[in-house]
Backbone of each chain as ProteinMPNN parsed JSONL, in Angstrom:
{"seq_chain_A": "KAGVTQTPRYLIKTRGQQVTLSCSPISGHRSVSWYQQTPGQGLQFLFEYFSETQRNKGNFPGRFSGRQFSNSRSEMNVSTLELGDSALYLCASSSGGTGAHRETQYFGPGTRLLVL", "coords_chain_A": {"N_chain_A": [[132.676, 20.008, -113.184], [129.41, 21.352, -112.908], [128.573, 24.816, -112.737], [127.313, 27.278, -110.375], [123.881, 27.711, -110.59], [121.247, 29.934, -111.356], [117.842, 30.76, -111.28], [114.897, 32.666, -112.095], [116.776, 34.329, -114.746], [116.157, 36.927, -115.313], [113.671, 39.189, -114.195], [110.573, 40.804, -113.979], [108.552, 42.639, -111.906], [105.695, 44.004, -110.161], [105.067, 46.571, -107.734], [104.212, 45.406, -104.475], [103.767, 42.799, -105.198], [104.963, 39.383, -104.857], [108.023, 37.483, -104.952], [109.904, 34.629, -105.962], [113.09, 33.332, -105.933], [115.507, 31.108, -107.305], [118.236, 28.929, -106.529], [120.775, 26.784, -107.492], [123.31, 25.056, -106.088], [126.835, 24.294, -106.579], [127.515, 20.915, -107.227], [127.713, 18.897, -104.38], [128.337, 20.965, -102.698], [127.343, 22.443, -99.652], [126.65, 24.792, -98.539], [124.862, 27.759, -99.037], [124.786, 31.093, -99.881], [123.121, 34.234, -99.975], [123.04, 37.322, -101.738], [122.396, 40.797, -102.144], [122.81, 43.019, -104.772], [123.295, 46.314, -105.562], [123.756, 49.358, -107.412], [124.194, 51.539, -105.724], [124.56, 50.502, -103.158], [126.311, 48.408, -103.143], [127.452, 45.064, -102.478], [125.293, 43.355, -100.546], [124.872, 41.29, -97.783], [122.485, 38.797, -97.435], [121.471, 36.245, -96.338], [122.694, 33.068, -95.093], [122.598, 29.653, -95.779], [122.996, 26.403, -94.505], [123.07, 23.027, -94.74], [120.222, 22.924, -94.706], [119.599, 24.724, -92.734], [119.352, 28.028, -91.476], [122.236, 29.78, -91.185], [123.509, 32.201, -90.899], [122.545, 35.657, -90.86], [121.744, 38.627, -92.574], [121.135, 42.213, -92.396], [118.336, 42.642, -93.229], [114.86, 43.375, -93.881], [111.99, 41.478, -92.638], [110.58, 40.792, -94.876], [112.179, 39.566, -96.611], [113.076, 36.322, -97.115], [114.262, 32.954, -96.817], [115.093, 29.575, -97.818], [116.394, 26.253, -97.585], [116.769, 23.248, -99.299], [116.841, 19.634, -98.969], [118.545, 18.733, -100.918], [120.359, 20.704, -101.117], [119.708, 22.809, -102.777], [118.521, 26.139, -102.972], [116.087, 28.604, -102.128], [115.014, 31.983, -102.333], [112.736, 34.324, -101.041], [110.87, 37.197, -101.647], [108.549, 39.237, -100.25], [105.735, 41.438, -100.736], [106.782, 43.439, -102.601], [108.958, 46.24, -103.061], [109.885, 49.316, -104.704], [112.547, 49.799, -104.232], [113.624, 47.305, -104.056], [114.578, 46.486, -106.414], [117.212, 45.017, -108.0], [120.309, 43.177, -108.437], [120.302, 39.875, -107.633], [122.352, 37.734, -106.065], [123.545, 34.432, -105.664], [125.725, 32.392, -103.794], [127.747, 29.557, -103.609], [129.347, 27.261, -101.403], [131.542, 24.815, -99.968], [131.137, 24.821, -97.317], [132.796, 25.189, -95.115], [133.88, 26.399, -91.92], [135.098, 28.962, -89.657], [138.564, 29.917, -89.617], [139.496, 28.931, -92.049], [137.72, 29.471, -94.23], [135.719, 28.341, -96.833], [136.025, 28.797, -100.349], [133.834, 30.998, -102.047], [131.574, 30.474, -104.631], [130.092, 32.224, -107.108], [126.844, 32.533, -108.597], [125.295, 33.5, -111.776], [123.378, 35.348, -111.175], [120.138, 36.844, -110.516], [118.354, 39.236, -112.112], [116.283, 41.571, -110.871], [113.561, 43.599, -111.481], [111.53, 46.017, -110.185], [108.491, 47.479, -110.727]], "CA_chain_A": [[131.494, 20.286, -112.356], [128.607, 22.489, -113.333], [128.665, 25.93, -111.802], [126.106, 27.68, -109.66], [122.848, 28.183, -111.508], [120.175, 30.717, -110.744], [116.688, 30.992, -112.139], [115.16, 33.031, -113.487], [117.868, 35.282, -114.885], [115.559, 38.267, -115.314], [112.311, 39.177, -113.673], [109.928, 42.111, -113.796], [107.395, 42.532, -111.023], [105.154, 45.298, -109.742], [105.037, 46.783, -106.282], [103.209, 44.653, -103.738], [103.827, 41.377, -105.549], [106.033, 38.637, -104.23], [108.866, 36.799, -105.926], [110.748, 33.548, -105.462], [114.272, 33.096, -106.758], [116.065, 29.79, -107.036], [119.683, 28.778, -106.687], [121.291, 25.422, -107.379], [124.747, 25.175, -105.846], [127.726, 23.315, -107.176], [127.284, 19.591, -106.661], [128.56, 18.611, -103.228], [128.379, 22.127, -101.807], [126.227, 22.422, -98.713], [126.356, 26.15, -98.075], [124.403, 28.728, -100.032], [124.594, 32.446, -99.364], [122.43, 35.144, -100.884], [123.462, 38.71, -101.668], [121.719, 41.783, -102.99], [123.772, 43.962, -105.303], [122.754, 47.504, -106.201], [124.84, 50.306, -107.694], [124.463, 52.446, -104.615], [124.791, 49.815, -101.877], [127.287, 47.329, -103.238], [127.001, 43.692, -102.198], [124.759, 43.254, -99.191], [124.617, 39.911, -97.388], [121.102, 38.528, -97.02], [121.514, 35.123, -95.405], [123.438, 31.885, -95.484], [122.013, 28.384, -95.373], [123.896, 25.259, -94.487], [122.316, 21.818, -94.361], [118.802, 23.277, -94.534], [119.424, 25.625, -91.591], [119.914, 29.36, -91.672], [123.401, 29.857, -90.309], [123.799, 33.621, -90.681], [121.52, 36.513, -91.436], [122.112, 40.03, -92.695], [120.201, 43.184, -91.838], [117.234, 42.905, -94.149], [113.551, 43.192, -93.219], [111.406, 40.144, -92.677], [110.002, 40.483, -96.2], [113.164, 38.717, -97.285], [113.211, 35.042, -96.432], [114.869, 31.927, -97.657], [115.098, 28.221, -97.301], [117.27, 25.349, -98.314], [116.209, 21.905, -99.375], [117.779, 18.558, -98.613], [119.545, 18.582, -101.986], [121.142, 21.946, -101.013], [119.128, 23.901, -103.547], [117.978, 27.166, -102.08], [115.188, 29.616, -102.666], [114.746, 33.146, -101.504], [111.443, 34.91, -101.334], [110.657, 38.584, -101.221], [107.11, 39.522, -100.291], [105.345, 42.852, -100.783], [107.906, 44.095, -103.264], [109.068, 47.691, -103.115], [110.726, 49.768, -105.815], [113.939, 49.693, -103.8], [114.089, 45.913, -104.114], [115.183, 46.261, -107.732], [118.639, 44.735, -107.772], [120.816, 41.887, -108.873], [120.372, 38.97, -106.494], [123.388, 36.737, -106.327], [123.771, 33.405, -104.67], [127.086, 31.853, -103.82], [127.828, 28.276, -102.904], [130.653, 26.821, -100.928], [131.408, 23.494, -99.355], [130.537, 25.036, -96.019], [133.754, 25.239, -94.025], [133.731, 27.547, -91.027], [136.329, 29.343, -89.002], [139.587, 30.642, -90.354], [139.682, 28.428, -93.417], [136.447, 29.572, -94.923], [135.814, 27.856, -98.2], [135.784, 29.729, -101.442], [132.445, 31.159, -102.504], [131.409, 30.502, -106.083], [128.861, 32.961, -107.373], [126.042, 32.296, -109.783], [125.182, 34.671, -112.65], [122.454, 36.306, -110.584], [118.805, 37.142, -111.049], [118.138, 40.684, -112.123], [114.88, 41.85, -110.55], [113.111, 44.983, -111.673], [110.21, 46.233, -109.588], [107.889, 48.682, -111.311]], "C_chain_A": [[130.738, 21.458, -112.914], [128.704, 23.569, -112.264], [127.363, 26.16, -111.074], [125.088, 28.196, -110.681], [121.762, 28.91, -110.735], [119.061, 30.895, -111.766], [115.642, 31.809, -111.394], [116.325, 34.02, -113.577], [117.347, 36.721, -114.827], [114.104, 38.168, -114.895], [111.794, 40.599, -113.542], [108.663, 41.892, -112.988], [106.876, 43.937, -110.733], [105.123, 45.364, -108.22], [103.918, 45.98, -105.632], [103.208, 43.164, -104.058], [104.919, 40.691, -104.733], [106.807, 37.872, -105.302], [109.671, 35.707, -105.233], [111.874, 33.302, -106.446], [114.896, 31.775, -106.34], [117.555, 29.734, -107.317], [120.05, 27.306, -106.526], [122.8, 25.498, -107.226], [125.537, 24.145, -106.637], [127.505, 21.974, -106.468], [128.265, 19.321, -105.521], [128.684, 19.767, -102.258], [127.139, 22.144, -100.924], [125.825, 23.802, -98.225], [125.933, 27.021, -99.241], [124.177, 30.059, -99.33], [123.909, 33.293, -100.424], [122.889, 36.569, -100.633], [122.577, 39.563, -102.568], [122.77, 42.771, -103.462], [123.056, 45.091, -106.022], [123.894, 48.478, -106.423], [125.184, 51.172, -106.483], [124.903, 51.773, -103.322], [125.791, 48.675, -101.967], [126.653, 45.974, -103.001], [126.558, 43.598, -100.74], [124.375, 41.808, -98.896], [123.186, 39.766, -96.891], [121.069, 37.427, -95.97], [122.341, 33.989, -95.984], [122.719, 30.66, -94.947], [123.044, 27.274, -95.481], [123.097, 24.074, -93.969], [120.906, 22.151, -93.914], [118.539, 24.227, -93.364], [120.035, 26.984, -91.912], [121.048, 29.55, -90.677], [123.76, 31.298, -89.975], [122.748, 34.454, -91.379], [122.033, 37.936, -91.48], [121.032, 40.917, -92.122], [119.12, 43.583, -92.831], [115.915, 42.664, -93.426], [113.007, 41.788, -93.435], [110.746, 39.774, -93.991], [110.928, 39.563, -97.005], [113.321, 37.424, -96.485], [113.827, 34.033, -97.383], [114.671, 30.56, -97.048], [116.051, 27.383, -98.14], [116.685, 23.952, -98.224], [117.286, 20.854, -99.102], [118.832, 18.328, -99.696], [120.433, 19.822, -102.117], [120.641, 23.072, -101.909], [118.47, 24.886, -102.606], [117.038, 28.088, -102.843], [115.191, 30.811, -101.739], [113.453, 33.793, -101.985], [111.417, 36.353, -100.842], [109.166, 38.869, -101.361], [106.9, 41.035, -100.325], [106.472, 43.694, -101.367], [107.798, 45.611, -103.234], [110.004, 48.059, -104.265], [112.205, 49.571, -105.49], [114.482, 48.277, -103.8], [114.683, 45.572, -105.469], [116.687, 46.122, -107.557], [119.019, 43.455, -108.486], [120.952, 41.019, -107.628], [121.305, 37.817, -106.855], [123.363, 35.665, -105.257], [125.172, 32.855, -104.87], [127.09, 30.544, -103.055], [129.26, 28.011, -102.469], [130.453, 25.479, -100.244], [130.925, 23.615, -97.917], [131.506, 25.046, -94.864], [133.537, 26.47, -93.17], [135.08, 27.868, -90.401], [137.308, 29.985, -89.959], [139.695, 30.189, -91.799], [138.349, 28.346, -94.133], [136.624, 29.144, -96.359], [135.493, 28.956, -99.191], [134.301, 29.796, -101.777], [132.435, 31.255, -104.027], [130.052, 31.129, -106.378], [128.164, 32.468, -108.637], [125.933, 33.579, -110.598], [124.213, 35.721, -112.128], [121.097, 36.336, -111.253], [118.623, 38.641, -110.968], [116.65, 40.956, -111.975], [114.596, 43.323, -110.747], [111.704, 45.096, -111.118], [109.658, 47.554, -110.105], [106.717, 49.185, -110.463]], "O_chain_A": [[131.333, 22.445, -113.346], [128.887, 23.296, -111.077], [126.437, 25.352, -111.141], [125.415, 29.024, -111.531], [121.413, 28.544, -109.612], [119.305, 31.146, -112.947], [115.507, 31.666, -110.179], [116.802, 34.495, -112.546], [118.036, 37.618, -114.341], [113.409, 37.199, -115.2], [112.494, 41.486, -113.054], [107.816, 41.071, -113.338], [107.541, 44.93, -111.026], [105.149, 44.345, -107.529], [102.814, 45.887, -106.169], [102.705, 42.359, -103.275], [105.688, 41.336, -104.02], [106.313, 37.646, -106.407], [110.066, 35.843, -104.074], [111.645, 33.09, -107.636], [114.824, 31.375, -105.178], [118.064, 30.4, -108.218], [119.678, 26.667, -105.542], [123.496, 25.955, -108.133], [124.977, 23.252, -107.272], [127.332, 21.926, -105.25], [129.475, 19.491, -105.667], [129.095, 19.574, -101.114], [126.027, 21.892, -101.389], [124.79, 23.967, -97.578], [126.565, 27.02, -100.297], [123.474, 30.14, -98.323], [124.102, 33.087, -101.622], [123.101, 36.982, -99.493], [122.084, 39.113, -103.602], [123.535, 43.302, -102.657], [122.304, 44.862, -106.969], [124.894, 48.436, -105.706], [126.351, 51.493, -106.258], [125.547, 52.402, -102.483], [126.088, 48.038, -100.956], [125.474, 45.762, -103.284], [127.365, 43.746, -99.822], [123.645, 41.18, -99.663], [122.736, 40.523, -96.031], [120.674, 37.668, -94.829], [122.645, 33.948, -97.177], [122.284, 30.638, -93.795], [123.845, 27.22, -96.415], [122.52, 24.128, -92.883], [120.458, 21.703, -92.858], [117.385, 24.504, -93.038], [121.092, 27.077, -92.536], [120.838, 29.486, -89.466], [124.259, 31.579, -88.885], [122.138, 34.024, -92.357], [122.679, 38.402, -90.542], [120.12, 40.443, -91.444], [119.02, 44.748, -93.217], [115.84, 41.868, -92.49], [113.483, 41.027, -94.278], [110.393, 38.617, -94.217], [110.507, 38.885, -97.942], [113.663, 37.457, -95.303], [113.894, 34.246, -98.594], [114.161, 30.405, -95.939], [116.449, 27.758, -99.243], [116.171, 23.542, -97.183], [118.475, 21.161, -99.018], [119.9, 17.784, -99.414], [121.164, 19.974, -103.096], [121.125, 24.199, -101.795], [117.927, 24.506, -101.568], [117.191, 28.311, -104.044], [115.349, 30.679, -100.525], [113.136, 33.799, -103.174], [111.891, 36.664, -99.749], [108.597, 38.757, -102.447], [107.796, 41.805, -99.98], [107.037, 44.555, -100.692], [106.716, 46.184, -103.36], [110.798, 47.243, -104.735], [113.006, 49.223, -106.358], [115.673, 48.069, -103.57], [115.232, 44.485, -105.652], [117.345, 47.016, -107.026], [118.183, 42.753, -109.055], [121.642, 41.391, -106.679], [121.078, 37.055, -107.795], [123.181, 35.961, -104.076], [125.716, 32.86, -105.974], [126.502, 30.441, -101.979], [130.227, 28.468, -103.079], [129.325, 25.066, -99.978], [130.379, 22.667, -97.352], [131.078, 24.922, -93.717], [133.053, 27.488, -93.666], [136.063, 27.151, -90.587], [136.918, 30.533, -90.99], [139.963, 31.003, -92.683], [137.921, 27.281, -94.577], [137.58, 29.547, -97.022], [134.778, 29.911, -98.888], [133.605, 28.78, -101.79], [133.193, 32.02, -104.624], [129.01, 30.629, -105.953], [128.801, 32.048, -109.603], [126.416, 34.628, -110.173], [124.226, 36.861, -112.591], [120.932, 35.911, -112.396], [118.723, 39.239, -109.897], [115.856, 40.612, -112.85], [115.312, 44.183, -110.234], [110.801, 44.365, -111.524], [110.274, 48.608, -109.942], [106.093, 50.189, -110.806]]}, "seq_chain_B": "GQQVMQIPQYQHVQEGEDFTTYCNSSTTLSNIQWYKQRPGGHPVFLIQLVKSGEVKKQKRLTFQFGEAKKNSSLHITATQTTDVGTYFCAGRTNAGKSTFGDGTTLTVKP", "coords_chain_B": {"N_chain_B": [[127.454, 46.988, -86.008], [129.627, 44.842, -87.938], [131.813, 46.526, -90.141], [133.107, 47.054, -93.369], [135.324, 48.938, -95.003], [136.197, 50.174, -98.15], [138.605, 51.543, -100.237], [140.101, 53.217, -103.09], [136.866, 54.356, -104.344], [136.626, 54.516, -107.064], [139.012, 54.093, -109.681], [141.027, 55.367, -112.131], [143.307, 54.464, -114.521], [146.253, 54.691, -116.559], [147.129, 52.348, -119.006], [149.608, 50.107, -117.96], [150.315, 51.474, -115.719], [150.464, 51.238, -112.097], [148.15, 49.846, -109.67], [146.246, 50.114, -106.687], [144.068, 48.871, -104.218], [142.381, 49.309, -101.119], [141.353, 47.772, -98.079], [139.508, 48.081, -95.105], [138.638, 46.898, -91.978], [136.226, 47.165, -89.347], [136.352, 45.421, -87.319], [138.292, 42.678, -85.998], [139.341, 40.224, -88.282], [138.591, 36.89, -89.313], [139.3, 35.803, -91.734], [140.097, 37.083, -95.002], [138.727, 37.64, -98.176], [139.212, 38.113, -101.676], [137.602, 39.332, -104.547], [136.812, 39.528, -108.05], [134.856, 41.385, -110.259], [133.754, 41.452, -113.421], [132.507, 43.887, -115.787], [129.036, 43.545, -116.091], [129.162, 40.96, -115.254], [129.528, 38.349, -112.724], [130.746, 38.213, -109.327], [134.004, 36.837, -109.04], [136.021, 34.571, -107.402], [139.21, 35.434, -106.169], [141.322, 35.18, -104.246], [142.163, 34.0, -100.926], [143.043, 35.183, -97.759], [144.491, 34.336, -94.695], [146.294, 34.291, -92.552], [147.9, 36.432, -90.167], [149.642, 39.205, -91.414], [150.058, 38.005, -93.843], [151.192, 37.53, -97.194], [150.378, 37.195, -100.532], [150.922, 36.206, -103.91], [149.771, 36.535, -107.245], [150.763, 36.252, -110.236], [150.738, 39.345, -111.634], [149.408, 40.388, -109.496], [149.317, 41.327, -106.108], [148.573, 40.434, -102.858], [147.829, 41.494, -99.585], [147.581, 40.91, -96.079], [146.876, 42.553, -93.14], [148.864, 42.947, -90.122], [147.319, 43.084, -87.83], [145.077, 41.869, -88.687], [142.968, 43.358, -89.668], [143.005, 44.885, -91.864], [143.55, 45.013, -95.42], [145.117, 44.709, -98.638], [145.132, 45.033, -102.211], [147.282, 44.893, -104.837], [148.032, 45.784, -108.113], [150.414, 45.333, -110.517], [151.654, 47.14, -113.272], [149.194, 47.577, -114.956], [146.773, 46.068, -117.163], [144.474, 46.116, -119.939], [142.757, 44.044, -119.56], [142.431, 43.935, -116.877], [140.326, 45.456, -116.066], [137.409, 46.15, -114.122], [135.457, 45.518, -111.156], [136.794, 45.336, -107.986], [136.391, 43.499, -105.122], [136.637, 43.241, -101.596], [136.094, 40.85, -99.031], [135.345, 40.453, -95.805], [135.55, 38.106, -93.221], [134.225, 37.231, -90.122], [134.951, 35.598, -86.954], [132.544, 34.68, -86.131], [131.385, 33.878, -88.361], [130.155, 35.522, -90.155], [129.994, 37.245, -93.224], [131.215, 40.163, -94.693], [131.053, 42.375, -97.329], [133.195, 44.748, -98.896], [132.532, 47.93, -100.509], [133.652, 47.865, -102.954], [136.129, 48.545, -105.496], [136.193, 50.191, -108.454], [137.907, 49.659, -111.32], [139.22, 51.268, -114.104], [140.934, 51.079, -117.173], [142.928, 52.839, -119.277], [143.833, 52.44, -122.59]], "CA_chain_B": [[127.849, 45.754, -86.65], [130.883, 44.858, -88.661], [131.863, 47.345, -91.345], [134.312, 46.927, -94.184], [135.467, 50.102, -95.867], [137.124, 49.93, -99.241], [138.961, 52.743, -100.987], [139.115, 54.215, -103.475], [135.663, 53.815, -104.961], [136.952, 54.416, -108.485], [140.388, 54.374, -110.031], [141.271, 55.362, -113.579], [144.748, 54.442, -114.741], [146.76, 54.452, -117.909], [147.691, 51.004, -119.113], [151.008, 50.073, -117.565], [150.457, 52.035, -114.373], [150.08, 50.347, -111.007], [146.85, 50.101, -109.039], [146.089, 49.519, -105.371], [142.819, 49.086, -103.493], [142.58, 49.033, -99.708], [140.186, 47.36, -97.31], [139.68, 48.281, -93.674], [137.508, 46.368, -91.218], [136.049, 47.735, -88.013], [136.602, 44.352, -86.36], [139.311, 41.708, -86.394], [138.777, 39.25, -89.205], [139.055, 35.507, -89.367], [140.0, 35.764, -93.013], [139.596, 38.039, -95.981], [138.743, 37.134, -99.538], [139.148, 39.117, -102.731], [136.842, 38.927, -105.715], [136.8, 40.46, -109.172], [133.62, 41.322, -111.032], [133.846, 42.161, -114.701], [131.238, 44.555, -116.119], [127.981, 42.642, -116.531], [129.39, 39.606, -114.764], [129.337, 38.119, -111.304], [132.039, 38.15, -108.622], [134.797, 35.627, -109.176], [136.997, 34.483, -106.326], [140.621, 35.576, -106.533], [142.24, 34.634, -103.25], [141.795, 34.112, -99.517], [144.157, 35.395, -96.83], [144.069, 33.846, -93.377], [147.267, 34.546, -91.493], [148.36, 37.789, -89.902], [150.82, 39.592, -92.179], [150.222, 37.159, -95.017], [151.33, 38.135, -98.517], [150.264, 36.203, -101.598], [151.05, 36.788, -105.245], [149.242, 35.84, -108.409], [151.293, 36.963, -111.399], [150.937, 40.783, -111.367], [148.585, 40.784, -108.352], [149.882, 41.063, -104.782], [147.568, 40.59, -101.817], [148.412, 41.539, -98.247], [146.685, 40.919, -94.92], [147.577, 43.292, -92.115], [149.301, 42.231, -88.915], [146.198, 43.044, -86.882], [143.971, 41.177, -89.379], [141.836, 44.284, -89.823], [143.086, 45.55, -93.149], [144.119, 44.233, -96.507], [145.293, 45.463, -99.87], [145.383, 44.342, -103.474], [148.105, 45.74, -105.693], [148.267, 45.26, -109.457], [151.565, 45.955, -111.173], [151.578, 47.285, -114.729], [147.827, 47.188, -115.339], [146.42, 45.787, -118.552], [143.042, 46.374, -120.158], [142.012, 42.889, -119.039], [142.256, 44.088, -115.421], [139.161, 46.295, -115.747], [136.347, 45.502, -113.363], [135.335, 45.957, -109.775], [137.471, 44.442, -107.056], [135.754, 43.499, -103.807], [137.155, 42.433, -100.512], [135.032, 40.32, -98.18], [135.928, 40.067, -94.536], [134.736, 37.152, -92.48], [134.536, 37.204, -88.698], [134.913, 34.265, -86.355], [131.139, 34.296, -86.015], [130.984, 33.32, -89.65], [129.442, 36.482, -90.985], [130.843, 37.799, -94.263], [130.833, 41.517, -95.102], [131.783, 42.837, -98.499], [133.438, 46.166, -99.103], [131.732, 48.458, -101.608], [134.35, 47.614, -104.214], [136.856, 49.576, -106.227], [136.034, 49.975, -109.896], [139.126, 50.021, -112.058], [139.176, 51.412, -115.562], [142.288, 51.166, -117.706], [142.966, 53.503, -120.581], [144.923, 51.842, -123.383]], "C_chain_B": [[129.16, 45.915, -87.394], [130.778, 45.716, -89.906], [133.186, 47.098, -92.061], [134.34, 48.085, -95.169], [136.513, 49.799, -96.926], [137.356, 51.226, -99.993], [140.057, 52.441, -101.996], [137.878, 53.569, -104.089], [135.896, 53.587, -106.454], [138.434, 54.72, -108.677], [140.522, 54.274, -111.549], [142.763, 55.408, -113.782], [145.045, 54.288, -116.223], [147.331, 53.039, -117.917], [149.186, 51.036, -118.8], [151.264, 50.661, -116.185], [150.048, 51.001, -113.331], [148.752, 50.777, -110.404], [146.816, 49.42, -107.677], [144.715, 49.847, -104.809], [143.013, 48.596, -102.063], [141.253, 48.697, -99.029], [140.476, 47.526, -95.828], [138.444, 47.796, -92.935], [137.439, 47.008, -89.844], [136.316, 46.691, -86.923], [137.692, 43.411, -86.892], [138.668, 40.601, -87.217], [139.376, 37.865, -89.016], [139.837, 35.297, -90.664], [139.429, 36.839, -93.917], [139.736, 37.421, -97.366], [138.661, 38.311, -100.501], [138.451, 38.515, -103.944], [136.979, 39.986, -106.801], [135.491, 40.267, -109.94], [133.797, 42.142, -112.304], [132.509, 42.837, -114.987], [130.221, 43.571, -116.678], [128.119, 41.227, -116.015], [129.099, 39.459, -113.285], [130.701, 38.024, -110.633], [132.71, 36.79, -108.793], [135.898, 35.662, -108.127], [138.412, 34.619, -106.864], [141.518, 34.849, -105.533], [141.653, 34.778, -101.856], [143.07, 34.258, -98.692], [143.675, 35.055, -95.431], [145.012, 34.3, -92.258], [147.636, 36.019, -91.376], [149.626, 38.077, -90.689], [151.034, 38.814, -93.463], [150.316, 37.97, -96.301], [151.258, 37.012, -99.548], [150.343, 36.897, -102.943], [150.421, 35.877, -106.282], [149.681, 36.662, -109.616], [151.492, 38.441, -111.038], [150.14, 41.273, -110.154], [149.272, 40.38, -107.052], [148.836, 41.399, -103.74], [148.276, 40.579, -100.465], [147.309, 41.55, -97.198], [147.463, 41.56, -93.783], [147.91, 42.457, -90.887], [148.163, 42.076, -87.914], [144.975, 42.33, -87.465], [142.727, 42.066, -89.439], [141.904, 45.024, -91.155], [143.803, 44.677, -94.165], [144.271, 45.124, -97.729], [145.511, 44.52, -101.042], [146.134, 45.31, -104.362], [148.293, 45.045, -107.038], [149.415, 46.046, -110.082], [151.336, 46.006, -112.678], [150.229, 46.828, -115.27], [147.696, 46.967, -116.841], [144.92, 46.002, -118.7], [142.182, 45.22, -119.651], [141.783, 42.969, -117.531], [141.009, 44.882, -115.065], [138.097, 45.483, -115.035], [136.288, 46.107, -111.978], [135.929, 44.902, -108.859], [136.852, 44.603, -105.671], [136.6, 42.726, -102.817], [135.949, 41.963, -99.699], [135.682, 39.815, -96.907], [134.992, 39.149, -93.766], [135.178, 37.12, -91.023], [134.509, 35.766, -88.185], [133.489, 33.758, -86.183], [130.598, 33.766, -87.333], [130.272, 34.281, -90.569], [130.409, 37.149, -91.964], [130.331, 39.178, -94.664], [131.709, 41.948, -96.261], [132.048, 44.339, -98.402], [132.616, 46.621, -100.302], [132.408, 48.306, -102.969], [135.099, 48.821, -104.737], [136.744, 49.249, -107.699], [137.241, 50.532, -110.626], [138.84, 50.137, -113.541], [140.602, 51.652, -116.033], [142.236, 51.759, -119.108], [144.132, 52.955, -121.394], [145.871, 52.906, -123.937]], "O_chain_B": [[129.723, 47.008, -87.46], [129.791, 45.651, -90.639], [134.236, 46.954, -91.435], [133.489, 48.193, -96.052], [137.572, 49.242, -96.637], [136.406, 51.925, -100.345], [140.853, 51.524, -101.797], [137.857, 52.36, -104.324], [135.43, 52.603, -107.029], [139.027, 55.502, -107.933], [140.186, 53.262, -112.163], [143.428, 56.306, -113.264], [144.22, 53.828, -117.012], [147.943, 52.599, -116.944], [149.926, 51.878, -119.309], [152.289, 50.389, -115.56], [149.375, 50.018, -113.641], [148.292, 51.902, -110.595], [147.292, 48.295, -107.523], [144.254, 50.983, -104.918], [143.708, 47.61, -101.817], [140.2, 49.246, -99.35], [141.55, 47.161, -95.349], [137.33, 48.228, -93.23], [138.463, 47.349, -89.25], [136.484, 47.034, -85.753], [137.965, 43.371, -88.092], [137.589, 40.108, -86.886], [140.527, 37.715, -88.608], [140.905, 34.685, -90.669], [138.392, 37.431, -93.618], [140.732, 36.768, -97.679], [138.111, 39.364, -100.177], [138.675, 37.362, -104.313], [137.224, 41.161, -106.528], [135.078, 39.144, -110.229], [133.967, 43.361, -112.262], [131.478, 42.397, -114.477], [130.51, 42.846, -117.63], [127.278, 40.377, -116.308], [128.497, 40.338, -112.668], [131.704, 37.781, -111.302], [132.07, 35.742, -108.703], [136.612, 36.655, -107.985], [138.773, 34.011, -107.871], [142.353, 34.024, -105.904], [140.751, 35.585, -101.634], [144.049, 33.542, -98.906], [142.577, 35.445, -95.032], [144.573, 34.647, -91.161], [147.677, 36.749, -92.367], [150.578, 37.297, -90.649], [152.077, 38.947, -94.104], [149.614, 38.966, -96.476], [151.973, 36.015, -99.455], [149.889, 38.03, -103.1], [150.514, 34.651, -106.221], [149.039, 37.651, -109.969], [152.345, 38.751, -110.207], [150.195, 42.457, -109.822], [149.744, 39.253, -106.905], [148.279, 42.497, -103.73], [149.184, 39.784, -100.223], [146.241, 42.127, -97.405], [148.588, 41.154, -93.494], [147.318, 41.405, -90.648], [148.059, 41.055, -87.234], [143.95, 42.207, -86.793], [141.598, 41.6, -89.283], [140.956, 45.714, -91.53], [144.542, 43.752, -93.829], [143.627, 46.168, -97.834], [145.994, 43.396, -100.898], [145.67, 46.423, -104.609], [148.664, 43.873, -107.098], [149.376, 47.274, -110.16], [150.88, 45.035, -113.281], [150.139, 45.811, -115.959], [148.39, 47.574, -117.656], [144.189, 46.063, -117.711], [141.005, 45.41, -119.346], [141.033, 42.171, -116.97], [140.66, 44.981, -113.888], [137.907, 44.296, -115.303], [136.98, 47.078, -111.672], [135.599, 43.72, -108.953], [136.798, 45.705, -105.124], [137.199, 41.701, -103.145], [134.907, 42.618, -99.689], [136.469, 38.869, -96.927], [133.79, 39.397, -93.678], [136.367, 36.996, -90.729], [134.098, 34.845, -88.891], [133.256, 32.552, -86.101], [129.476, 33.265, -87.396], [129.831, 33.896, -91.651], [131.504, 37.565, -91.583], [129.143, 39.342, -94.944], [132.936, 41.897, -96.19], [131.224, 45.097, -97.89], [132.066, 45.795, -101.03], [131.807, 48.585, -104.006], [134.747, 49.966, -104.455], [137.143, 48.173, -108.143], [137.545, 51.723, -110.552], [138.291, 49.224, -114.157], [141.379, 52.341, -115.372], [141.575, 51.229, -120.0], [145.28, 52.997, -120.95], [146.838, 52.574, -124.623]]}, "name": "protein", "num_of_chains": 2, "seq": "KAGVTQTPRYLIKTRGQQVTLSCSPISGHRSVSWYQQTPGQGLQFLFEYFSETQRNKGNFPGRFSGRQFSNSRSEMNVSTLELGDSALYLCASSSGGTGAHRETQYFGPGTRLLVLGQQVMQIPQYQHVQEGEDFTTYCNSSTTLSNIQWYKQRPGGHPVFLIQLVKSGEVKKQKRLTFQFGEAKKNSSLHITATQTTDVGTYFCAGRTNAGKSTFGDGTTLTVKP"}
């Protein structure tokens, strides 16, 4: 099986612009989660999508949004970029189990975003 | 909200020494997962613990889940240079929300 793919791998934007990142999960996986990783803040949960519905949401401002398509591919969008949005954005896919037997999350290589 | 504290933040060891990282959650967890991220890489799943008091081993790695399902530890026996990286725990509540610890970065001196 192919792994989780993320595009683009690197991105440079300026303040005030918006950006859309894409994630293709492992075939058959229905859950996609997004994380922001920065040296100072570690891995911060953004949101999780399952079957095109947002199932969980982290504590990020409304500038951060996402969606999931019927083929489970997911996009996240950040509007009005700020310098502090520079980070590695990781998506992780899983089959989507809930409860105690949470399925393994498989991470993609990430998109490294630099906001100037 | 749920918080997951992980200590230490950094650990430098001589090759052959043991290493332990600890995770503590502010709330009872449904399960806890451990991940390893090599420098420049992305987190890779290591293991999931579900049951109270559970202990699992993977070669030189031993994972424990506390009786109260609020803390966990990862212990590496006789570290090797291939063990370098950042180890994260991720606690998941019954509500389905996953919170990662800040990670412990391990460096191993040959």
